[in-house]
Every structure is written in C-alpha cells, then in structure tokens.
LOKEMI-429784 format. One record per residue: residue in three letters; y, z, x of N, C-alpha, C, O in turn; residue number from 1. Coordinates in Angstrom, 1 decimal, m for minus. Layout:
% LOKEMI-429784
+-----+--------+--------+--------+--------+--------+--------+--------+--------+--------+--------+--------+--------+-----+
!  aa !    n.Y !    n.Z !    n.X !   ca.Y !   ca.Z !   ca.X !    c.Y !    c.Z !    c.X !    o.Y !    o.Z !    o.X !   i !
+-----+--------+--------+--------+--------+--------+--------+--------+--------+--------+--------+--------+--------+-----+
! Ala !      Y !      Z !      X !      Y !      Z !      X !      Y !      Z !      X !      Y !      Z !      X ! NUM !
...
+-----+--------+--------+--------+--------+--------+--------+--------+--------+--------+--------+--------+--------+-----+
END
This chain:
% LOKEMI-429784
+-----+--------+--------+--------+--------+--------+--------+--------+--------+--------+--------+--------+--------+-----+
!  aa !    n.Y !    n.Z !    n.X !   ca.Y !   ca.Z !   ca.X !    c.Y !    c.Z !    c.X !    o.Y !    o.Z !    o.X !   i !
+-----+--------+--------+--------+--------+--------+--------+--------+--------+--------+--------+--------+--------+-----+
! Met !    4.4 !  m29.7 !    6.9 !    5.2 !  m28.7 !    6.2 !    4.2 !  m27.7 !    5.5 !    3.3 !  m28.1 !    4.8 !   1 !
! Ser !    4.4 !  m26.4 !    5.7 !    3.6 !  m25.4 !    5.1 !    4.3 !  m24.9 !    3.8 !    5.5 !  m24.8 !    3.8 !   2 !
! Trp !    3.5 !  m24.6 !    2.8 !    4.0 !  m24.1 !    1.6 !    4.3 !  m22.6 !    1.8 !    3.5 !  m21.9 !    2.4 !   3 !
! Pro !    5.3 !  m22.1 !    1.1 !    5.6 !  m20.6 !    1.2 !    4.5 !  m19.9 !    0.4 !    4.0 !  m20.3 !   m0.6 !   4 !
! Lys !    4.1 !  m18.7 !    1.0 !    3.1 !  m17.9 !    0.3 !    3.8 !  m17.2 !   m0.9 !    4.6 !  m16.3 !   m0.7 !   5 !
! Glu !    3.4 !  m17.6 !   m2.0 !    4.0 !  m17.0 !   m3.2 !    3.1 !  m15.9 !   m3.7 !    1.9 !  m16.0 !   m3.7 !   6 !
! Lys !    3.8 !  m14.8 !   m4.1 !    3.0 !  m13.6 !   m4.5 !    3.4 !  m13.4 !   m6.0 !    4.6 !  m13.1 !   m6.3 !   7 !
! Pro !    2.5 !  m13.5 !   m6.9 !    2.8 !  m13.1 !   m8.3 !    3.3 !  m11.7 !   m8.4 !    2.9 !  m10.9 !   m7.6 !   8 !
! Phe !    4.1 !  m11.4 !   m9.4 !    4.7 !  m10.1 !   m9.5 !    3.6 !   m9.0 !   m9.6 !    3.7 !   m8.0 !   m8.9 !   9 !
! Asn !    2.6 !   m9.2 !  m10.4 !    1.6 !   m8.2 !  m10.6 !    0.2 !   m8.8 !  m10.6 !   m0.3 !   m9.2 !  m11.7 !  10 !
! Arg !   m0.4 !   m9.0 !   m9.5 !   m1.6 !   m9.7 !   m9.4 !   m2.8 !   m8.9 !  m10.0 !   m3.6 !   m9.5 !  m10.7 !  11 !
! Tyr !   m2.9 !   m7.7 !   m9.7 !   m4.0 !   m6.8 !  m10.1 !   m3.5 !   m5.6 !  m10.8 !   m2.4 !   m5.1 !  m10.5 !  12 !
! Pro !   m4.3 !   m5.1 !  m11.7 !   m3.9 !   m3.8 !  m12.4 !   m3.6 !   m2.7 !  m11.5 !   m2.9 !   m1.7 !  m11.8 !  13 !
! Ser !   m4.3 !   m2.7 !  m10.3 !   m4.1 !   m1.6 !   m9.4 !   m2.8 !   m1.7 !   m8.5 !   m2.5 !   m0.7 !   m7.8 !  14 !
! Asp !   m2.1 !   m2.8 !   m8.6 !   m0.9 !   m2.9 !   m7.8 !    0.2 !   m1.9 !   m8.2 !    0.3 !   m1.5 !   m9.4 !  15 !
! Leu !    1.0 !   m1.5 !   m7.3 !    2.1 !   m0.6 !   m7.5 !    3.2 !   m1.3 !   m8.3 !    3.5 !   m2.5 !   m8.1 !  16 !
! Thr !    3.8 !   m0.6 !   m9.3 !    5.0 !   m1.2 !  m10.0 !    6.2 !   m1.0 !   m9.1 !    6.1 !   m0.3 !   m8.1 !  17 !
! Asp !    7.3 !   m1.6 !   m9.4 !    8.5 !   m1.4 !   m8.6 !    9.0 !    0.0 !   m8.6 !    9.4 !    0.6 !   m7.6 !  18 !
! Ala !    8.8 !    0.7 !   m9.8 !    9.2 !    2.1 !   m9.9 !    8.3 !    3.0 !   m9.0 !    8.8 !    3.9 !   m8.3 !  19 !
! Glu !    7.0 !    2.7 !   m9.0 !    6.1 !    3.5 !   m8.2 !    6.4 !    3.3 !   m6.7 !    6.4 !    4.2 !   m5.9 !  20 !
! Trp !    6.7 !    2.0 !   m6.3 !    7.0 !    1.7 !   m4.9 !    8.3 !    2.4 !   m4.5 !    8.4 !    2.9 !   m3.3 !  21 !
! Glu !    9.3 !    2.5 !   m5.3 !   10.6 !    3.1 !   m5.0 !   10.3 !    4.6 !   m4.7 !   11.0 !    5.2 !   m3.8 !  22 !
! Arg !    9.4 !    5.2 !   m5.3 !    9.1 !    6.7 !   m5.1 !    8.2 !    6.8 !   m3.8 !    8.4 !    7.9 !   m3.1 !  23 !
! Val !    7.4 !    5.9 !   m3.5 !    6.5 !    6.0 !   m2.4 !    7.1 !    5.5 !   m1.1 !    6.8 !    6.0 !    0.0 !  24 !
! Gln !    7.9 !    4.5 !   m1.1 !    8.4 !    3.9 !    0.1 !    9.1 !    4.9 !    1.0 !    8.9 !    4.8 !    2.2 !  25 !
! Pro !    9.9 !    5.8 !    0.6 !   10.5 !    6.8 !    1.5 !    9.5 !    7.6 !    2.3 !    9.7 !    7.9 !    3.5 !  26 !
! Leu !    8.3 !    7.9 !    1.7 !    7.3 !    8.6 !    2.4 !    6.7 !    7.8 !    3.6 !    6.4 !    8.3 !    4.6 !  27 !
! Leu !    6.6 !    6.5 !    3.3 !    6.0 !    5.6 !    4.4 !    7.1 !    5.4 !    5.5 !    6.8 !    5.3 !    6.7 !  28 !
! Glu !    8.3 !    5.1 !    5.1 !    9.4 !    4.9 !    6.1 !    9.7 !    6.1 !    6.9 !   10.0 !    6.0 !    8.1 !  29 !
! Glu !    9.5 !    7.3 !    6.3 !    9.7 !    8.5 !    7.1 !    8.6 !    8.6 !    8.2 !    9.0 !    9.1 !    9.3 !  30 !
! Arg !    7.4 !    8.2 !    7.9 !    6.3 !    8.3 !    8.9 !    6.2 !    7.1 !    9.8 !    5.8 !    7.2 !   10.9 !  31 !
! Glu !    6.6 !    5.9 !    9.2 !    6.5 !    4.6 !   10.0 !    7.9 !    4.0 !   10.0 !    8.0 !    2.9 !    9.4 !  32 !
! Pro !    8.8 !    4.6 !   10.7 !   10.2 !    4.0 !   10.7 !   10.4 !    2.7 !   11.4 !   11.4 !    2.0 !   11.1 !  33 !
! Asn !    9.4 !    2.2 !   12.2 !    9.5 !    1.0 !   12.9 !   10.8 !    0.9 !   13.7 !   11.6 !   m0.1 !   13.6 !  34 !
! Thr !   11.1 !    1.9 !   14.6 !   12.3 !    1.9 !   15.3 !   12.1 !    1.4 !   16.8 !   13.1 !    1.2 !   17.5 !  35 !
! Arg !   10.9 !    1.2 !   17.2 !   10.7 !    0.6 !   18.5 !    9.5 !   m0.3 !   18.5 !    8.8 !   m0.4 !   17.6 !  36 !
! Gly !    9.4 !   m1.1 !   19.6 !    8.4 !   m2.1 !   19.6 !    8.7 !   m3.4 !   18.9 !    9.9 !   m3.5 !   18.5 !  37 !
! His !    7.8 !   m4.2 !   18.6 !    8.1 !   m5.4 !   17.9 !    8.1 !   m5.1 !   16.4 !    7.5 !   m4.2 !   15.9 !  38 !
! Pro !    8.8 !   m6.0 !   15.6 !    9.0 !   m5.7 !   14.2 !    7.6 !   m5.8 !   13.5 !    6.7 !   m6.5 !   13.9 !  39 !
! Arg !    7.5 !   m5.0 !   12.5 !    6.3 !   m4.9 !   11.7 !    6.1 !   m6.3 !   11.0 !    7.1 !   m6.8 !   10.4 !  40 !
! Glu !    4.9 !   m6.8 !   11.0 !    4.6 !   m8.1 !   10.4 !    3.9 !   m8.0 !    9.1 !    3.7 !   m9.0 !    8.5 !  41 !
! Val !    3.6 !   m6.8 !    8.7 !    2.9 !   m6.6 !    7.5 !    3.7 !   m5.8 !    6.5 !    4.5 !   m4.9 !    6.9 !  42 !
! Asp !    3.6 !   m6.1 !    5.2 !    4.3 !   m5.5 !    4.1 !    3.5 !   m4.2 !    3.8 !    2.4 !   m4.3 !    3.3 !  43 !
! Leu !    4.2 !   m3.0 !    3.9 !    3.5 !   m1.8 !    3.6 !    3.1 !   m1.7 !    2.1 !    2.1 !   m1.0 !    1.8 !  44 !
! Arg !    3.9 !   m2.3 !    1.3 !    3.5 !   m2.3 !   m0.2 !    2.2 !   m3.0 !   m0.4 !    1.4 !   m2.6 !   m1.2 !  45 !
! Glu !    2.0 !   m4.2 !    0.3 !    0.8 !   m4.9 !    0.2 !   m0.4 !   m4.1 !    0.8 !   m1.5 !   m4.2 !    0.3 !  46 !
! Ile !   m0.2 !   m3.3 !    1.8 !   m1.2 !   m2.5 !    2.4 !   m1.7 !   m1.5 !    1.3 !   m2.8 !   m1.3 !    1.1 !  47 !
! Leu !   m0.7 !   m0.8 !    0.7 !   m1.0 !    0.2 !   m0.4 !   m1.7 !   m0.5 !   m1.5 !   m2.7 !    0.0 !   m2.1 !  48 !
! Asn !   m1.2 !   m1.7 !   m2.0 !   m1.9 !   m2.4 !   m3.0 !   m3.3 !   m2.7 !   m2.7 !   m4.2 !   m2.6 !   m3.6 !  49 !
! Ala !   m3.6 !   m3.1 !   m1.5 !   m5.0 !   m3.3 !   m1.0 !   m5.8 !   m2.1 !   m1.1 !   m7.0 !   m2.1 !   m1.5 !  50 !
! Ile !   m5.3 !   m1.0 !   m0.6 !   m6.0 !    0.3 !   m0.6 !   m6.3 !    0.7 !   m2.1 !   m7.4 !    1.1 !   m2.4 !  51 !
! Phe !   m5.3 !    0.6 !   m3.0 !   m5.6 !    0.9 !   m4.3 !   m6.6 !    0.0 !   m5.0 !   m7.4 !    0.4 !   m5.9 !  52 !
! Tyr !   m6.6 !   m1.3 !   m4.6 !   m7.5 !   m2.2 !   m5.1 !   m9.0 !   m1.8 !   m4.7 !   m9.9 !   m1.8 !   m5.5 !  53 !
! Ile !   m9.1 !   m1.5 !   m3.4 !  m10.5 !   m1.1 !   m3.0 !  m10.9 !    0.2 !   m3.7 !  m12.1 !    0.3 !   m4.1 !  54 !
! Asn !  m10.0 !    1.1 !   m3.9 !  m10.3 !    2.4 !   m4.6 !  m10.7 !    2.1 !   m6.1 !  m11.6 !    2.7 !   m6.6 !  55 !
! Lys !  m10.0 !    1.2 !   m6.7 !  m10.2 !    0.9 !   m8.1 !  m11.5 !    0.1 !   m8.3 !  m12.3 !    0.4 !   m9.2 !  56 !
! Thr !  m11.8 !   m0.9 !   m7.5 !  m12.9 !   m1.8 !   m7.7 !  m14.2 !   m1.3 !   m6.9 !  m15.3 !   m1.6 !   m7.3 !  57 !
! Gly !  m14.0 !   m0.5 !   m5.9 !  m15.2 !   m0.1 !   m5.1 !  m15.7 !   m1.1 !   m4.2 !  m16.8 !   m1.0 !   m3.7 !  58 !
! Cys !  m14.9 !   m2.2 !   m3.9 !  m15.4 !   m3.3 !   m3.1 !  m15.4 !   m2.8 !   m1.6 !  m14.7 !   m1.8 !   m1.3 !  59 !
! Gln !  m16.2 !   m3.5 !   m0.8 !  m16.2 !   m3.2 !    0.6 !  m15.0 !   m3.7 !    1.3 !  m14.4 !   m4.7 !    0.8 !  60 !
! Trp !  m14.6 !   m3.2 !    2.4 !  m13.5 !   m3.6 !    3.2 !  m13.5 !   m5.1 !    3.4 !  m12.5 !   m5.8 !    3.2 !  61 !
! Arg !  m14.6 !   m5.6 !    3.8 !  m14.8 !   m7.1 !    4.2 !  m14.6 !   m8.0 !    3.0 !  m14.3 !   m9.2 !    3.1 !  62 !
! Tyr !  m14.8 !   m7.4 !    1.8 !  m14.7 !   m8.3 !    0.6 !  m13.3 !   m8.2 !   m0.1 !  m13.1 !   m8.7 !   m1.2 !  63 !
! Leu !  m12.3 !   m7.7 !    0.6 !  m11.0 !   m7.6 !    0.1 !  m10.5 !   m9.0 !   m0.1 !  m10.6 !   m9.9 !    0.8 !  64 !
! Pro !   m9.9 !   m9.3 !   m1.3 !   m9.4 !  m10.7 !   m1.5 !   m8.4 !  m11.2 !   m0.4 !   m7.7 !  m10.4 !    0.2 !  65 !
! Lys !   m8.4 !  m12.5 !   m0.2 !   m7.6 !  m13.1 !    0.9 !   m6.1 !  m13.0 !    0.6 !   m5.3 !  m13.2 !    1.5 !  66 !
! Asp !   m5.7 !  m12.7 !   m0.6 !   m4.2 !  m12.6 !   m0.9 !   m3.6 !  m11.2 !   m0.4 !   m2.4 !  m11.0 !   m0.5 !  67 !
! Phe !   m4.5 !  m10.3 !    0.1 !   m4.1 !   m9.1 !    0.7 !   m4.0 !   m9.3 !    2.2 !   m4.6 !  m10.3 !    2.7 !  68 !
! Pro !   m3.4 !   m8.4 !    3.0 !   m3.5 !   m8.5 !    4.4 !   m4.9 !   m8.4 !    4.9 !   m5.8 !   m8.0 !    4.1 !  69 !
! Ala !   m5.2 !   m8.7 !    6.1 !   m6.6 !   m8.7 !    6.7 !   m7.2 !   m7.3 !    6.5 !   m6.5 !   m6.3 !    6.6 !  70 !
! Tyr !   m8.4 !   m7.2 !    6.2 !   m9.1 !   m6.0 !    5.9 !   m9.0 !   m5.0 !    7.1 !   m9.0 !   m3.8 !    6.9 !  71 !
! Thr !   m9.0 !   m5.6 !    8.3 !   m8.9 !   m4.7 !    9.5 !   m7.6 !   m4.0 !    9.6 !   m7.5 !   m2.9 !   10.0 !  72 !
! Thr !   m6.5 !   m4.7 !    9.2 !   m5.2 !   m4.2 !    9.2 !   m5.1 !   m3.1 !    8.1 !   m4.6 !   m2.0 !    8.3 !  73 !
! Val !   m5.6 !   m3.4 !    6.9 !   m5.6 !   m2.4 !    5.8 !   m6.3 !   m1.2 !    6.2 !   m5.9 !   m0.1 !    6.0 !  74 !
! Ser !   m7.5 !   m1.3 !    6.8 !   m8.3 !   m0.2 !    7.2 !   m7.6 !    0.6 !    8.3 !   m7.7 !    1.9 !    8.2 !  75 !
! Thr !   m7.0 !    0.0 !    9.2 !   m6.3 !    0.7 !   10.3 !   m5.1 !    1.6 !    9.7 !   m5.0 !    2.8 !   10.0 !  76 !
! Tyr !   m4.3 !    1.0 !    8.8 !   m3.3 !    1.8 !    8.2 !   m3.8 !    2.9 !    7.3 !   m3.3 !    4.0 !    7.4 !  77 !
! Tyr !   m4.9 !    2.6 !    6.6 !   m5.5 !    3.7 !    5.7 !   m6.0 !    4.9 !    6.6 !   m5.7 !    6.0 !    6.3 !  78 !
! His !   m6.7 !    4.6 !    7.7 !   m7.2 !    5.7 !    8.5 !   m6.0 !    6.4 !    9.2 !   m6.1 !    7.6 !    9.4 !  79 !
! Gln !   m5.0 !    5.7 !    9.6 !   m3.8 !    6.4 !   10.2 !   m3.1 !    7.3 !    9.2 !   m2.8 !    8.5 !    9.5 !  80 !
! Trp !   m3.0 !    6.8 !    7.9 !   m2.3 !    7.6 !    6.9 !   m3.2 !    8.8 !    6.5 !   m2.6 !    9.8 !    6.1 !  81 !
! Ile !   m4.5 !    8.6 !    6.5 !   m5.4 !    9.8 !    6.2 !   m5.2 !   10.8 !    7.3 !   m5.1 !   12.0 !    7.0 !  82 !
! Asn !   m5.3 !   10.4 !    8.5 !   m5.2 !   11.3 !    9.6 !   m3.9 !   12.1 !    9.8 !   m3.9 !   13.2 !   10.2 !  83 !
! Asn !   m2.8 !   11.4 !    9.4 !   m1.5 !   12.1 !    9.6 !   m1.0 !   12.7 !    8.3 !    0.2 !   13.2 !    8.3 !  84 !
! Gly !   m1.7 !   12.6 !    7.2 !   m1.4 !   13.3 !    6.0 !   m0.5 !   12.5 !    5.1 !   m0.1 !   13.0 !    4.0 !  85 !
! Val !   m0.1 !   11.3 !    5.4 !    0.8 !   10.5 !    4.6 !    0.1 !   10.1 !    3.3 !    0.8 !   10.2 !    2.2 !  86 !
! Phe !   m1.1 !    9.7 !    3.3 !   m1.8 !    9.3 !    2.1 !   m1.9 !   10.4 !    1.1 !   m1.8 !   10.2 !   m0.1 !  87 !
! Glu !   m2.2 !   11.6 !    1.6 !   m2.2 !   12.8 !    0.7 !   m0.9 !   13.0 !    0.0 !   m0.9 !   13.3 !   m1.2 !  88 !
! Lys !    0.2 !   12.9 !    0.7 !    1.5 !   13.0 !    0.1 !    1.8 !   12.0 !   m0.9 !    2.4 !   12.2 !   m2.0 !  89 !
! Ile !    1.3 !   10.7 !   m0.7 !    1.5 !    9.7 !   m1.6 !    0.7 !   10.0 !   m2.9 !    1.3 !    9.8 !   m4.0 !  90 !
! Ile !   m0.5 !   10.4 !   m2.8 !   m1.3 !   10.7 !   m4.0 !   m0.7 !   11.9 !   m4.8 !   m0.7 !   11.8 !   m6.0 !  91 !
! Val !   m0.3 !   12.9 !   m4.1 !    0.3 !   14.1 !   m4.7 !    1.5 !   13.7 !   m5.4 !    1.8 !   14.1 !   m6.6 !  92 !
! Lys !    2.4 !   12.9 !   m4.8 !    3.6 !   12.5 !   m5.4 !    3.4 !   11.6 !   m6.6 !    4.0 !   11.8 !   m7.7 !  93 !
! Gln !    2.4 !   10.7 !   m6.6 !    2.1 !    9.9 !   m7.7 !    1.6 !   10.8 !   m8.9 !    1.9 !   10.5 !  m10.0 !  94 !
! Phe !    0.7 !   11.8 !   m8.5 !    0.2 !   12.6 !   m9.6 !    1.3 !   13.5 !  m10.2 !    1.3 !   13.6 !  m11.4 !  95 !
! Leu !    2.2 !   14.0 !   m9.4 !    3.3 !   14.9 !  m10.0 !    4.2 !   14.0 !  m10.8 !    4.7 !   14.5 !  m11.9 !  96 !
! Asp !    4.5 !   12.8 !  m10.4 !    5.3 !   11.9 !  m11.2 !    4.7 !   11.6 !  m12.5 !    5.4 !   11.4 !  m13.5 !  97 !
! Ser !    3.4 !   11.4 !  m12.5 !    2.7 !   11.0 !  m13.7 !    2.7 !   12.2 !  m14.7 !    2.8 !   12.0 !  m15.9 !  98 !
! Leu !    2.7 !   13.4 !  m14.2 !    2.8 !   14.6 !  m15.0 !    4.2 !   14.7 !  m15.6 !    4.3 !   15.1 !  m16.8 !  99 !
! Lys !    5.2 !   14.4 !  m14.8 !    6.6 !   14.5 !  m15.4 !    6.8 !   13.5 !  m16.5 !    7.5 !   13.7 !  m17.5 ! 100 !
! Asn !    6.1 !   12.3 !  m16.3 !    6.3 !   11.3 !  m17.4 !    5.6 !   11.6 !  m18.7 !    6.0 !   11.1 !  m19.7 ! 101 !
! Arg !    4.6 !   12.5 !  m18.6 !    3.9 !   12.9 !  m19.8 !    4.7 !   13.9 !  m20.6 !    4.5 !   14.0 !  m21.8 ! 102 !
! Cys !    5.5 !   14.7 !  m19.9 !    6.2 !   15.8 !  m20.6 !    7.5 !   15.2 !  m21.3 !    8.2 !   16.0 !  m21.9 ! 103 !
+-----+--------+--------+--------+--------+--------+--------+--------+--------+--------+--------+--------+--------+-----+
END
C-alpha cells in the first residue's frame, strides 16, 4: 500500500497563494487547454511553484527539491512558456495586480 502524496498548503515562501493561482490559471488554461492526447499528469500550479522557487533561490534545475515535479518537466514547461509568451503574460499580470493592491 502506498501512502498518498500529501502537499502542505504553503511549503515555500515562493509558492503561489490561492488568490494568485486564480488570476494566473486562466492564462495557462487558455494556452494549454489539454483538449487532445492523453490527460496531463502534472499540476501546472506545481510547475509554476517550482519555477518561482528556482527564481527566488537561484538553485540549479537539477537541485530542485523532490517535492516538485521532475526538473526536466519543469524546464520543458518553462521554455515552452517563454517561447510562446505565456510566462511574460503571467509576470505582467502578477505585477499589475500587485500595483492594484497597493492603491
């Protein structure tokens, strides 16, 4: 019998909050709708959490903690999102939302 993989609510300070995820999720689903092929096996929120962790800590891809998806998967999504402009939209949206919260 295998134990279910439990994920603490907020493992790292760089993790997305629920409110941040609600704002970012439509951008990812718009670009990655998963309408054909086999079902996606990876959680896009965990991919983003891993990317933000690497950005915050400066660690190398291979040193990504094991509670994130495989570093090769995270790297693949990161490069796809950079190439198709999704990551830029996410960062701009996060920045604009942070400005709204300050006012």
